C-alpha positions in Angstrom: -5.5 -2.1 -18.9 -5.0 -6.1 -18.3 -1.5 -7.8 -19.3 -0.4 -11.0 -18.5 2.8 -10.7 -18.5 5.1 -7.4 -17.6 8.2 -6.3 -16.3 6.4 -4.3 -13.3 3.0 -2.8 -13.9 4.8 0.8 -12.3 7.7 0.5 -14.6 5.4 0.2 -17.6 2.6 2.9 -16.8 5.6 5.7 -16.6 7.0 4.7 -20.0 3.4 4.9 -21.3 3.2 8.2 -19.2 1.6 10.7 -20.6 -1.0 13.5 -19.3 -4.2 12.3 -21.2 -3.8 8.9 -18.2 -6.8 10.0 -16.6 -7.6 9.1 -13.0 -8.2 6.2 -11.5 -6.4 4.6 -15.0 -5.3 0.7 -13.9 -2.8 -1.5 -15.2 -2.9 -5.4 -13.7 -1.0 -8.0 -14.8 -1.1 -11.6 -13.3 2.9 -11.7 -13.5 5.8 -9.6 -13.3 9.6 -10.1 -13.7 10.7 -7.0 -12.2 8.6 -6.2 -9.2 9.5 -3.7 -7.2 8.6 -2.9 -3.4 10.3 -0.4 -1.1 13.9 0.5 -0.6 14.3 -1.5 -3.8 12.9 -5.0 -2.6 12.0 -7.6 -5.1 8.0 -8.2 -4.7 7.5 -12.6 -5.6 4.5 -13.0 -7.1 2.7 -16.5 -8.2 1.2 -16.6 -11.6 -2.7 -16.6 -11.9 -2.5 -16.8 -8.0 -2.5 -13.0 -7.1 -3.0 -9.5 -8.7 -0.2 -7.0 -9.3 -1.4 -3.8 -10.3 -0.7 0.1 -10.9 -3.2 3.3 -10.2 -2.5 6.7 -11.5 -3.8 9.7 -8.9 -3.7 13.0 -10.3 -4.3 15.0 -6.8 -2.8 18.5 -8.0 -5.0 19.6 -4.9 -2.0 18.4 -2.6 0.6 20.1 -1.3 3.9 18.4 -1.8 4.5 18.1 1.8 1.3 16.5 2.0 1.9 13.7 0.2 2.2 11.5 2.6 -2.2 11.9 3.2 -1.7 9.4 -0.3 -0.2 6.8 1.7 -2.4 7.0 4.4 -6.3 6.2 1.8 -3.6 4.1 -0.2 -3.2 1.6 2.6 -6.9 2.6 4.1 -8.5 0.9 1.4 -6.6 -2.0 1.1 -7.4 -2.5 4.8 -11.2 -2.0 4.5 -11.2 -3.8 0.7 -10.0 -6.6 3.2 -12.4 -6.5 6.0 -15.4 -6.7 3.8 -14.2 -10.2 2.9 -13.7 -11.1 6.3 -9.8 -10.1 7.1 -9.1 -7.5 9.6 -5.5 -6.0 8.6 -3.6 -3.4 9.9 -0.5 -0.9 8.5 3.0 -1.4 9.1 4.6 2.1 8.6 4.7 3.0 6.2 3.0 1.2 3.6 2.9 -3.4 4.5 -0.6 -4.4 5.0 -0.5 -7.1 8.0 -3.2 -9.7 8.5 -1.8 -10.5 12.3 1.7 -11.0 12.3 2.3 -12.0 8.3 2.2 -9.6 5.4 -0.7 -10.0 2.7 0.1 -6.7 0.8 2.8 -4.1 -0.5 2.7 -0.8 -1.6 4.8 1.6 -3.8 4.2 5.1 -4.5 6.0 7.5 -6.6 5.0 11.1 -7.2 5.3 13.3 -10.1 5.8 17.1 -8.9 4.8 20.4 -10.8 5.4 23.8 -8.8 4.2 22.9 -5.3 2.0 20.6 -5.9 1.8 16.9 -7.1 0.9 16.1 -10.6 0.6 12.7 -11.0 0.8 9.6 -8.0 1.8 5.8 -9.2 0.2 3.7 -6.8 2.6 0.4 -7.8 0.6 -3.0 -5.1 0.7 -6.8 -4.9 -1.6 -8.1 -3.2 -1.7 -11.8 -2.0 -4.6 -13.8 -2.9 -4.7 -17.2 -3.6 -1.5 -18.2 -3.1 -1.0 -21.1 -0.8 3.1 -22.0 -0.9 5.5 -19.3 -0.7 9.4 -19.1 -0.6 11.0 -20.5 2.4 13.4 -17.0 1.9 10.4 -15.0 2.1 10.0 -14.5 5.9 6.3 -14.3 7.0 4.2 -14.2 4.1 -0.1 -15.3 3.8 -2.5 -14.8 1.3 -6.4 -13.8 1.6 -7.1 -17.5 1.1 -4.5 -18.6 3.9 -6.5 -16.6 6.1 -10.3 -17.5 5.0 -9.0 -20.6 3.6 -11.2 -20.5 0.3 -10.1 -19.2 -3.0 -11.5 -15.4 -4.5 -12.5 -13.6 -7.6 -9.0 -11.4 -8.1 -10.7 -9.4 -10.6 -13.9 -8.7 -8.1 -11.3 -7.6 -5.2 -9.1 -5.7 -7.6 -12.9 -3.1 -8.3 -13.7 -2.9 -4.8 -10.4 -1.7 -4.2 -10.0 0.8 -6.7 -14.0 1.8 -4.8 -12.8 2.1 -1.3 -9.6 4.2 -2.9 -12.0 6.4 -4.9 -13.9 6.8 -1.8 -11.1 7.9 0.4 -9.9 9.8 -2.7 -13.1 11.8 -2.9 -12.8 12.9 1.4 -9.0 13.6 1.2 -10.3 16.3 -1.5 -12.6 17.5 0.8 -10.2 18.8 2.9 -11.2 15.6 6.0 -7.4 15.1 6.5 -7.9 14.5 10.2 -10.3 11.6 10.1 -8.1 10.1 7.7 -5.2 10.7 9.8 -6.9 8.8 12.9 -8.5 6.0 11.2 -4.5 5.2 10.1 -2.8 5.7 13.3 -5.9 3.7 15.2 -4.5 0.9 12.1 -1.1 1.1 12.6 1.0 -2.0 13.3 2.2 -2.9 17.0 0.6 0.4 18.1 0.9 1.5 21.7 3.4 -1.4 22.0 7.2 -1.3 23.3 9.4 -2.8 20.9 13.2 -2.3 19.1 14.2 0.0 16.9 17.0 1.1 15.4 18.7 4.8 14.2 20.3 4.5 10.5 23.3 3.8 12.8 22.1 0.8 13.3 22.0 1.9 17.3 18.9 -0.2 18.6 16.2 1.2 21.2 12.8 0.7 22.7 10.4 2.6 22.1 6.9 2.9 21.9 4.6 3.5 18.6 2.0 6.5 19.5 1.5 7.3 15.7 1.9 9.2 12.8 3.3 13.4 11.8 1.3 14.4 8.8 4.7 14.1 7.5 4.8 10.8 7.2 7.3 10.1 10.1 6.6 7.9 13.2 5.9 8.9 16.2 7.8 6.9 19.3 7.9 7.8 22.7 11.2 6.1 23.9 10.7 4.6 27.4 12.2 7.4 29.3 
């Protein structure tokens, strides 16, 4: 479904939520007035230059404890799509996509549960495609156009992403969880590098990313 403008594709989809919505049902818009990101952050968009969309998944085969597997395939599908267009990307844990040291896409995932399984997953994605100028208060944005110096067909990119996501979703259904996890870890931003991190208390420490747990927790090696 295409909508020229809406408050939020994910919110709109939840408002129209029904059990009849099929797997991979997608809402796309040219402009969001109230786009949301991780931890309540907003997501900036310039009308007609990028794509903001929401995809429905129906992973009833997946136990709740393994919900991070869905984050893995959603992010990897973006990495695969960017690679198809000549852009090397990495996944900044948990759900930001970086080209070099700049953010090119963001993901917000919300689940509806049924017993011990996931009944439905709503995946909201904002991908910078043709935008060249960003507000000064956005710290490190980039776009496909900035990375490659050309203008892209947004509809074509969306279709390629849905195809890549479906391929990875099929792998997950087939039980190839370890293959997906190893790919996710190998694609992590700052993997194997020492950086400064902070506990929820604000206390900082030095550590190196070594991977991610199946639960989605970041796996860090301290300096000692």
